[in-house]
C-alpha positions as CSV (number, residue, x, y, z in Angstrom):
1,M,0.0,0.0,0.0
2,I,2.8,2.4,0.8
3,N,3.8,3.6,-2.7
4,R,6.5,5.9,-3.9
5,E,4.3,8.9,-4.0
6,L,3.7,8.6,-0.2
7,I,7.4,7.8,0.3
8,R,8.5,11.0,-1.4
9,V,6.0,13.0,0.7
10,K,7.4,11.5,3.9
11,I,11.0,12.1,2.9
12,V,10.3,15.7,2.1
13,Q,8.7,16.1,5.6
14,L,11.4,14.1,7.4
15,T,14.3,15.8,5.6
16,Y,12.9,19.2,6.6
17,A,12.5,17.9,10.2
18,Y,16.1,16.5,10.2
19,Y,17.6,19.9,9.4
20,Q,15.2,21.7,11.8
21,N,16.0,19.4,14.7
22,G,19.7,19.9,14.2
23,D,20.9,16.8,16.1
24,G,22.4,15.3,12.9
25,N,21.4,11.7,14.0
26,I,20.7,10.1,10.6
27,D,19.9,6.7,12.2
28,K,17.3,8.2,14.4
29,A,15.8,10.1,11.5
30,E,15.7,6.9,9.4
31,K,13.8,5.1,12.1
32,E,11.4,8.1,12.3
33,L,10.9,7.8,8.5
34,L,10.0,4.1,8.6
35,F,7.8,4.6,11.7
36,S,5.9,7.4,9.9
37,L,5.3,5.2,6.9
38,S,4.1,2.4,9.1
39,K,1.6,4.8,10.7
40,A,0.2,5.4,7.2
41,Y,-0.5,1.7,7.0
42,D,-2.2,1.9,10.4
43,L,-4.5,4.6,9.0
44,Y,-5.4,2.4,6.0
45,N,-6.6,-0.4,8.3
46,Y,-8.3,2.1,10.7
47,L,-10.3,3.6,7.8
48,L,-11.5,0.1,6.7
49,E,-12.5,-0.5,10.3
50,L,-14.6,2.7,10.2
51,I,-16.9,1.0,7.7
52,V,-17.5,-1.8,10.3
53,A,-17.9,0.7,13.1
54,I,-20.6,2.6,11.1
55,T,-22.4,-0.6,10.5
56,N,-22.3,-1.6,14.1
57,E,-23.8,1.8,15.1
58,E,-26.6,1.3,12.5
59,R,-27.3,-2.2,14.0
60,H,-27.8,-0.5,17.3
61,R,-30.2,2.0,15.7
62,V,-32.1,-0.7,13.9
63,A,-32.5,-2.7,17.2
64,I,-34.0,0.4,18.9
65,A,-36.3,1.1,16.0
66,K,-37.5,-2.5,15.9
67,Q,-38.4,-2.4,19.6
68,R,-40.3,0.9,19.0
69,A,-42.1,-0.6,16.0
70,E,-43.2,-3.6,18.1
71,R,-44.5,-1.4,20.8
72,E,-46.4,0.9,18.5
73,G,-47.5,-1.8,16.0
74,T,-45.8,0.0,13.1
75,E,-43.7,-1.3,10.2
76,A,-40.3,-2.7,11.2
77,P,-37.2,-0.9,9.9
78,S,-35.2,-2.3,6.9
79,E,-32.2,-4.4,7.8
80,K,-30.7,-4.3,4.4
81,F,-28.0,-1.9,5.3
82,I,-26.8,-3.7,8.4
83,N,-26.7,-7.0,6.4
84,N,-24.7,-5.6,3.6
85,K,-22.7,-8.5,2.1
86,F,-19.6,-6.5,1.5
87,V,-19.5,-5.3,5.1
88,L,-20.1,-8.7,6.5
89,Q,-17.2,-10.0,4.5
90,L,-15.0,-7.1,5.6
91,E,-16.0,-7.6,9.2
92,G,-15.0,-11.2,9.2
93,N,-11.7,-10.6,7.4
94,K,-8.9,-12.5,9.2
95,Q,-6.1,-10.2,8.2
96,L,-7.9,-7.0,9.1
97,T,-9.2,-8.4,12.4
98,S,-5.7,-9.6,13.4
99,F,-4.1,-6.3,12.5
100,L,-6.6,-4.2,14.5
101,E,-6.3,-6.5,17.5
102,D,-2.5,-6.3,17.4
103,K,-2.5,-2.5,17.1
104,K,-5.4,-2.1,19.5
105,L,-7.2,0.2,17.0
106,T,-10.8,0.9,17.6
107,W,-13.4,3.6,17.0
108,D,-15.1,3.0,20.4
109,N,-13.6,6.3,21.8
110,D,-14.8,8.3,18.8
111,I,-18.4,7.1,18.7
112,E,-19.7,10.7,18.1
113,A,-17.8,10.9,14.8
114,V,-19.2,7.6,13.8
115,R,-22.8,8.7,14.7
116,K,-22.4,11.9,12.7
117,L,-21.4,9.8,9.7
118,C,-24.4,7.5,10.2
119,D,-26.7,10.6,10.2
120,Q,-25.1,11.8,6.9
121,I,-25.4,8.4,5.3
122,E,-29.1,8.0,6.3
123,Q,-29.8,11.5,4.8
124,S,-28.1,10.7,1.5
125,A,-30.0,10.0,-1.7
126,F,-27.9,7.0,-2.6
127,Y,-28.7,5.4,0.8
128,K,-32.4,5.9,0.3
129,D,-32.2,4.5,-3.2
130,Y,-30.3,1.5,-1.9
131,I,-32.8,0.7,0.8
132,A,-35.7,1.0,-1.7
133,S,-34.0,-1.1,-4.4
134,D,-34.8,-4.8,-5.0
135,D,-31.2,-5.4,-6.0
136,D,-29.7,-7.5,-3.2
137,S,-26.5,-8.5,-5.0
138,Y,-23.0,-8.4,-3.6
139,D,-22.1,-5.9,-6.4
140,A,-24.8,-3.5,-5.3
141,D,-23.8,-3.8,-1.7
142,R,-20.1,-3.1,-2.5
143,E,-21.0,-0.2,-4.8
144,L,-23.0,1.4,-2.0
145,W,-19.9,1.6,0.2
146,R,-17.7,2.8,-2.6
147,K,-20.2,5.7,-3.0
148,I,-20.4,6.3,0.7
149,Y,-16.6,6.5,1.0
150,R,-16.0,8.7,-2.0
151,T,-18.9,11.1,-1.0
152,L,-18.9,11.3,2.7
153,I,-15.6,10.0,4.1
154,Q,-12.9,10.9,1.5
155,E,-13.2,14.6,1.9
156,N,-14.6,15.1,5.4
157,T,-13.1,17.9,7.4
158,D,-14.7,16.8,10.7
159,L,-13.3,13.3,10.2
160,D,-9.9,14.8,9.3
161,A,-9.8,16.7,12.6
162,V,-10.6,13.5,14.5
163,L,-7.8,11.6,12.8
164,E,-5.3,14.4,13.3
165,D,-6.0,14.3,17.0
166,K,-5.4,10.6,17.0
167,S,-2.0,10.9,15.3
168,L,0.0,13.8,13.9
169,Y,1.4,11.5,11.3
170,W,-2.0,11.2,9.7
171,N,-2.3,14.9,9.0
172,D,-1.0,14.6,5.4
173,D,-1.6,10.9,4.8
174,K,-5.4,10.6,4.4
175,E,-5.6,11.9,0.9
176,I,-3.3,9.2,-0.4
177,V,-4.6,6.5,1.9
178,D,-8.2,7.2,0.8
179,T,-7.3,6.0,-2.7
180,F,-6.1,2.7,-1.3
181,V,-9.2,2.2,0.8
182,I,-11.4,2.7,-2.3
183,K,-9.1,0.4,-4.3
184,T,-9.5,-2.3,-1.6
185,I,-13.3,-1.9,-1.6
186,K,-13.3,-2.5,-5.4
187,R,-10.9,-5.5,-5.1
188,F,-13.1,-7.4,-2.6
189,D,-14.4,-10.7,-4.1
190,P,-17.1,-12.7,-2.3
191,A,-15.4,-15.9,-3.4
192,N,-12.5,-15.1,-1.1
193,G,-14.6,-15.0,2.1
194,A,-12.6,-14.2,5.2
195,D,-9.3,-14.8,3.4
196,Q,-9.6,-11.8,1.1
197,E,-6.2,-10.3,0.9
198,M,-5.7,-6.7,2.0
199,L,-3.1,-4.5,0.4
200,P,0.3,-5.3,1.9
201,E,2.2,-2.6,3.8
202,Y,4.8,-2.5,0.9
203,K,4.3,-3.8,-2.5
204,D,7.7,-5.4,-2.2
205,E,11.0,-5.0,-0.4
206,E,12.3,-2.8,-3.2
207,D,9.9,0.0,-2.1
208,R,11.1,-0.1,1.5
209,D,14.7,0.0,0.3
210,F,13.8,2.9,-2.0
211,A,12.7,4.9,1.1
212,V,15.9,4.2,3.1
213,K,18.3,4.7,0.2
214,L,16.7,7.9,-1.0
215,F,16.6,9.4,2.4
216,R,20.3,8.5,3.2
217,A,21.5,9.7,-0.2
218,T,19.7,13.0,0.3
219,I,21.4,13.7,3.7
220,L,24.8,12.2,3.1
221,N,25.4,13.9,-0.3
222,A,23.8,17.2,0.7
223,D,26.9,19.3,-0.1
224,T,27.4,17.9,-3.5
225,Y,23.7,18.3,-4.5
226,Q,23.5,21.8,-3.1
227,H,26.6,22.6,-5.2
228,Y,24.7,21.6,-8.3
229,M,21.8,23.8,-7.2
230,S,24.1,26.8,-6.5
231,D,25.7,26.6,-9.9
232,A,22.3,26.2,-11.6
233,S,20.9,29.3,-9.9
234,R,23.5,31.8,-11.0
235,N,20.8,34.3,-11.8
236,W,19.5,34.2,-8.3
237,D,21.1,34.4,-4.9
238,F,21.2,30.8,-3.8
239,S,21.1,31.8,-0.1
240,R,17.7,33.5,-0.7
241,L,16.1,30.5,-2.3
242,A,13.1,29.1,-0.4
243,Y,14.4,26.6,2.2
244,M,11.8,24.1,1.2
245,D,12.7,24.5,-2.5
246,V,16.3,23.6,-1.6
247,I,15.2,20.5,0.3
248,I,12.8,19.3,-2.5
249,M,15.5,19.8,-5.2
250,Q,18.1,18.0,-3.0
251,I,15.8,15.0,-2.8
252,A,15.1,15.1,-6.5
253,I,18.8,15.1,-7.4
254,A,19.4,12.2,-5.0
255,E,16.7,10.3,-6.9
256,M,18.1,11.1,-10.3
257,I,21.6,9.9,-9.4
258,N,20.8,6.9,-7.2
259,F,17.9,5.3,-9.1
260,P,18.9,4.7,-12.7
261,N,15.6,3.0,-13.6
262,I,13.4,6.0,-12.7
263,P,13.1,8.3,-15.8
264,V,14.2,11.9,-15.3
265,N,10.8,13.3,-16.3
266,V,9.1,11.2,-13.7
267,T,11.4,12.5,-11.0
268,I,11.0,16.1,-12.0
269,N,7.2,15.9,-12.3
270,E,6.9,14.3,-8.9
271,Y,8.9,17.0,-7.1
272,V,7.4,19.8,-9.0
273,E,4.0,18.6,-7.7
274,L,5.4,18.4,-4.1
275,A,6.8,22.0,-4.5
276,K,3.3,23.2,-5.3
277,L,2.0,21.6,-2.1
278,Y,4.8,22.4,0.3
279,S,6.6,25.6,-0.9
280,T,5.7,28.9,-2.5
281,P,3.3,29.5,-5.4
282,K,6.1,30.1,-7.8
283,S,8.2,27.2,-6.7
284,G,6.8,24.6,-9.1
285,R,7.8,26.5,-12.2
286,F,11.2,27.5,-10.7
287,I,12.1,23.9,-9.6
288,N,11.0,22.6,-13.0
289,G,13.6,24.7,-14.8
290,M,16.3,24.1,-12.2
291,L,16.0,20.3,-12.1
292,D,15.9,20.2,-15.9
293,S,19.1,22.1,-16.1
294,I,20.8,19.9,-13.4
295,A,19.6,16.7,-15.0
296,R,21.0,17.7,-18.4
297,Y,24.3,18.6,-16.8
298,L,24.4,15.2,-15.0
299,N,23.7,13.4,-18.3
300,D,26.3,15.5,-20.2
301,T,29.0,14.7,-17.6
302,G,28.2,11.0,-17.3
303,K,27.0,11.1,-13.7
304,I,23.7,9.7,-14.9
305,F,22.7,8.0,-18.2
306,K,19.0,8.7,-18.7
307,P,17.0,9.9,-21.8
308,M,16.0,13.5,-21.6
309,A,12.7,14.1,-23.3
310,Q,11.7,17.5,-24.4
311,R,9.8,19.1,-21.5
312,Q,7.0,21.7,-22.0
313,Q,8.3,25.1,-21.1
314,P,6.5,28.1,-19.6
315,N,4.8,30.2,-22.2
316,Y,6.5,33.5,-21.4
317,R,9.9,34.3,-23.1
318,E,11.4,35.7,-19.9
319,G,11.1,32.4,-18.2
320,N,12.8,30.6,-21.1
321,D,15.6,33.2,-21.3
322,V,16.3,32.7,-17.6
323,R,16.3,28.9,-17.9
324,D,18.6,29.0,-21.0
325,N,21.0,31.2,-19.2
326,N,20.9,28.8,-16.2
327,R,21.9,25.9,-18.4
328,R,24.8,27.8,-20.0
329,N,26.1,29.1,-16.7
330,F,25.7,25.7,-15.0
331,K,27.7,23.9,-17.7
332,N,30.5,26.5,-17.7
333,N,30.8,26.4,-13.9
334,N,31.1,22.6,-13.8
335,K,33.4,21.9,-16.8
336,E,36.2,20.6,-14.6
337,E,34.1,18.3,-12.5
């Protein structure tokens, strides 16, 4: 489940924290990185458990409504939602149950958040359509929960606040983790019963190694990478560059040099997007040009051997002139390396 997008986000955060803390303990920082990634996997399981917690609250409501109906001689409430086939399979999943028991993760202490979600579900049009429908198939049951998650859980500021109180690590994780929860819902197959496989913490050992290697390369080769940045930014005062821009470019250069199978364009695009999230409004465009210049220099000098596709440039001439000057200056300043 922990993919390279999430790993890059965590490395940006932890590299920033490493320099802010100032203790220079890379082993401690590496452990913090891996722990932070493991907490993202905790969140994945915890959000799946939320589906079960909502269903349990609805069971309680249905039981009360049935008692009232019996007393008043009125129609009993529908039990279709609480007997949802997808949820029953999820509730009995061996892997999820074992993980939650081991980590002691439960929604019992946040029942008000669960109840609020139940209210929102009951008021939704797709819930009412589901209850009224004669379709009692597994596919219909699973599709209902896909809609609930995408509509009411995926972007829910109240729920985000609850999760942030539970763990500071989850503050920036939920957006990415949500995509994996939805993927898991779609992957569930009734034929697998309680043995349905959940997404693994890492796709393979290579992704875990990617996290450790990228983080260590970023820190241990900081002077070399910042030298490349300094020479590529001759038209600007390097000391006045946004601190987060420097960190993001430092990590990007580490990825270019240490991971020969990752195309340059992939690396640049990933870190340009991170700059838009974590740095200044102009950082994305600036970092795009800087990294492109640095990558071409690394290729020209044999430090990397990667194809350089033509990248789309800004529409304004001034930006192109600055970038072209950067490349010329950068090559001249590094001729003897």
